[in-house]
DRENDREN-326838 format. One line per field, with one value per residue (C-alpha): y, x, z. Coordinates in steps of 0.1 Angstrom, whole numbers. Layout:
<rs>
py c(Y	...)
px c(X	...)
pz c(Z	...)
</rs>
This chain:
<rs>
py c(-1776	-1760	-1779	-1769	-1732	-1734	-1750	-1723	-1695	-1708	-1712	-1676	-1663	-1683	-1670	-1635	-1639	-1652	-1622	-1600	-1570	-1535	-1505	-1470	-1444	-1408	-1380	-1355	-1353	-1370	-1336	-1321	-1324	-1340	-1368	-1373	-1374	-1401	-1421	-1419	-1435	-1463	-1468	-1471	-1501	-1517	-1511	-1538	-1563	-1578	-1601	-1573	-1561	-1523	-1500	-1463	-1442	-1403	-1386	-1348	-1338	-1302	-1310	-1311	-1318	-1349	-1364	-1383	-1402	-1407	-1424	-1446	-1458	-1465	-1487	-1504	-1511	-1525	-1549	-1561	-1563	-1573	-1560	-1577	-1544	-1510	-1479	-1446	-1415	-1383	-1375	-1377	-1411	-1425	-1413	-1418	-1450	-1467	-1467	-1490	-1519	-1517	-1550	-1570	-1600	-1584	-1560	-1549	-1511	-1490	-1453	-1424	-1387	-1362	-1377	-1366	-1345	-1376	-1398	-1423	-1451	-1447	-1446	-1478	-1508	-1530	-1558	-1550	-1513	-1498	-1468	-1437	-1402	-1369	-1345	-1311	-1310	-1281	-1281	-1278	-1250	-1231	-1236	-1225	-1194	-1185	-1189	-1168	-1142	-1136	-1118	-1135	-1126	-1144	-1114	-1109	-1083	-1050	-1045	-1077	-1067	-1069	-1091	-1125	-1131	-1132	-1159	-1160	-1183	-1175	-1201	-1207	-1224	-1257	-1292	-1293	-1260	-1275	-1298	-1269	-1248	-1276	-1283	-1246	-1243	-1275	-1270	-1260	-1228	-1227	-1194	-1176	-1165	-1175	-1146	-1164	-1181	-1161	-1183	-1167	-1176	-1149	-1125	-1096	-1117	-1127	-1090	-1080	-1108	-1098	-1062	-1074	-1099	-1074	-1052	-1080	-1106	-1111	-1146	-1160	-1194	-1196	-1226	-1238	-1211	-1231	-1231	-1194	-1192	-1187	-1157	-1165	-1164	-1170	-1204	-1218	-1216	-1180	-1173	-1189	-1172	-1139	-1147	-1156	-1124	-1104	-1122	-1114	-1077	-1072	-1092	-1084	-1108	-1142	-1168	-1204	-1223	-1257	-1269	-1273	-1253	-1223	-1223	-1227	-1197	-1176	-1181	-1185	-1217	-1245	-1272	-1302	-1339	-1360	-1373	-1401	-1413	-1414	-1435	-1459	-1466	-1472	-1496	-1515	-1517	-1532	-1557	-1567	-1571	-1593	-1615	-1622	-1607	-1595	-1560	-1557	-1561	-1540	-1529	-1515	-1506	-1507	-1469	-1445	-1408	-1391	-1389	-1374	-1338	-1322	-1288	-1269	-1236	-1210	-1198	-1166	-1156	-1166	-1143	-1114	-1116	-1120	-1155	-1185	-1222	-1217	-1198	-1231	-1248	-1272	-1292	-1308	-1309	-1337	-1322	-1344	-1336	-1338	-1315	-1341	-1341	-1367	-1361	-1329	-1335)
px c(317	313	343	363	354	364	397	404	394	416	445	441	439	470	488	479	490	524	530	558	544	559	550	560	560	562	572	549	514	504	492	527	545	576	557	536	568	583	550	553	586	572	544	568	585	558	530	539	547	514	533	540	514	519	506	515	513	516	527	527	559	549	518	534	499	491	523	531	498	504	539	523	496	523	542	509	502	537	531	498	506	543	556	587	601	597	605	608	608	626	642	612	600	636	642	607	599	627	653	632	637	674	693	660	654	623	614	641	646	650	652	651	650	667	684	681	710	725	721	706	701	732	755	743	761	731	726	689	693	699	688	692	699	687	715	711	728	749	771	738	726	758	756	721	727	757	735	707	733	741	719	706	736	759	780	787	767	785	780	801	830	863	852	838	801	790	764	742	718	685	665	649	662	645	660	658	677	705	713	711	734	760	758	762	793	809	803	836	822	842	829	813	823	799	792	772	739	712	692	659	638	612	596	617	649	636	631	665	682	666	678	714	715	702	734	759	753	749	734	709	699	665	663	635	614	584	597	592	561	528	509	476	446	468	471	505	501	492	521	549	537	540	576	584	567	588	620	611	604	636	660	664	694	692	678	673	652	658	622	591	569	592	587	549	551	566	604	611	632	642	669	663	669	646	617	609	645	641	610	621	656	641	616	644	663	632	628	664	660	629	648	676	702	735	736	770	757	777	745	731	754	740	739	737	731	708	723	694	678	646	643	611	599	572	563	547	576	600	581	581	619	623	638	635	642	669	689	696	728	713	745	742	704	686	651	619	583	589	620	644	681	708	743	761	760)
pz c(-385	-352	-338	-368	-363	-327	-336	-363	-340	-312	-336	-348	-312	-302	-332	-324	-288	-299	-321	-305	-288	-293	-271	-280	-253	-265	-242	-260	-273	-305	-319	-324	-357	-343	-327	-360	-380	-356	-358	-396	-393	-372	-395	-425	-408	-388	-411	-434	-406	-395	-370	-346	-321	-318	-291	-284	-252	-255	-223	-218	-203	-200	-179	-144	-128	-149	-160	-128	-131	-168	-160	-134	-157	-184	-160	-151	-187	-192	-163	-177	-214	-210	-243	-258	-269	-254	-275	-255	-276	-263	-229	-206	-217	-217	-180	-165	-183	-201	-173	-151	-175	-180	-175	-175	-196	-210	-225	-249	-245	-275	-275	-300	-301	-277	-247	-211	-197	-180	-211	-187	-213	-235	-206	-192	-205	-209	-234	-237	-246	-281	-300	-322	-308	-322	-330	-346	-379	-371	-403	-423	-400	-407	-444	-446	-426	-448	-479	-464	-457	-493	-518	-549	-570	-545	-534	-498	-479	-478	-441	-434	-455	-437	-407	-402	-397	-361	-350	-319	-304	-285	-266	-232	-200	-206	-209	-247	-249	-229	-258	-284	-263	-261	-298	-306	-284	-296	-334	-351	-368	-401	-415	-386	-351	-323	-299	-274	-264	-247	-224	-215	-185	-189	-214	-201	-207	-242	-251	-237	-256	-289	-285	-276	-305	-330	-324	-318	-344	-382	-381	-356	-345	-328	-305	-282	-264	-252	-216	-213	-190	-207	-191	-175	-198	-230	-247	-256	-295	-293	-268	-288	-320	-301	-291	-327	-340	-316	-328	-364	-356	-336	-359	-396	-397	-415	-390	-389	-363	-349	-347	-368	-343	-346	-384	-378	-356	-383	-384	-422	-422	-399	-401	-377	-374	-394	-372	-398	-394	-356	-358	-387	-372	-337	-353	-370	-337	-321	-348	-345	-308	-313	-338	-314	-337	-322	-309	-325	-360	-384	-402	-370	-342	-306	-305	-334	-341	-367	-402	-420	-417	-424	-439	-433	-445	-438	-474	-461	-440	-467	-491	-466	-463	-500	-495	-518	-513	-541	-515	-497	-504	-530	-535	-500	-497	-515	-517	-518	-513	-476	-479	-464	-469	-462	-450	-440	-402)
</rs>
C-alpha cells in the first residue's frame, strides 16, 4: 500500500507540475475597484479550469520609492516559476514587465487595460503577443451627458436654447489622462461642441480650471485627477474626495466621470470600460495561446478593443442633484445587477 500511495502521490505531483502556469501582473493595488473588477473577469474564466495554475502579482505604479524593487522581484519570480502565459494589466505592467518577453518562445504575453503612450506591446509585431485594450466608450458618455442635460419632462433646458451644448473635460497631467484627452479630442461629438481639455498639475490649476469651465461649458467630463500631488499630512482617499467635492461645488452642470473612484468620491455618475470584460477576454487570450490555437482566429483577433461598458452611480450624489437612473438612455444600456451595458462604443 505504501508503494501504491507513493506512485499515486508522484502521479498527482507530476500532473500538477504539467498544468500550464498563468501569471497575472497588475499595475495597481488589489484594493482598488478597477483591479478587483478585472480579477473578477479572470476568476469567471479561470475559476472553472482546474488545469491552469494561476498566480497574481500586484504592483503599485504610484509608489515611486518601491515600484522598481517590485518590478525586479516580478522578473525574478518569472525566471523561477517560468509561466507559460504572462498577463500584464494596464500600462505600467505592460511596459515594465511585459515588453521584456516579446518575441520569446515562452511565455505567451497577453495584455489588457489601458496602454502606455507608445503602445509598446500592440505595436510590436510579435507572434507571442495578444490582448484587449481599454477604450473609453465616448458615444455612451455623450449620450449620458445629453440625457442628464434634459429635465424629467424631456424638454431642452431654456438656458441652452438657440445654441449647441458646450462640453469640457477636466483632468490631471498623468499618463492615464493622456488617453482620456486624446479620446475626447478624437470623438466625433454629434450633439455637443467641445471647448477644451483642462489639464491640471496642481491644486491651484484645478481650482482655476473649475472656475473657467463653470462659465464656458454646459456639460463636463471628469477625468483622472489622482496625479495632482497630495499635500503632506493628507492621505490620498481624503485628498481625491476633496478635489471631487470642489468640482461638485463649482459645477452645477451635468457631469459624467470616467472612473469608479471619482464616483466613489462623489461624482454622481460614471461611464467606463467594463473591467470584467478586460479580465475575461485576457483570460481567453491566454487559454488560446496555451492551446496553440492560431492568433488569427476569427473568433478572437490578435488585438481587440473593449466592447462593453460599466455604468456606475453614487446614489447619494444622484439624489442631491435630483437625478435618477431613469435619466440614462435606457435604449442603449442593458442594465444588470452590476450595471453593465453592451455596445454603443
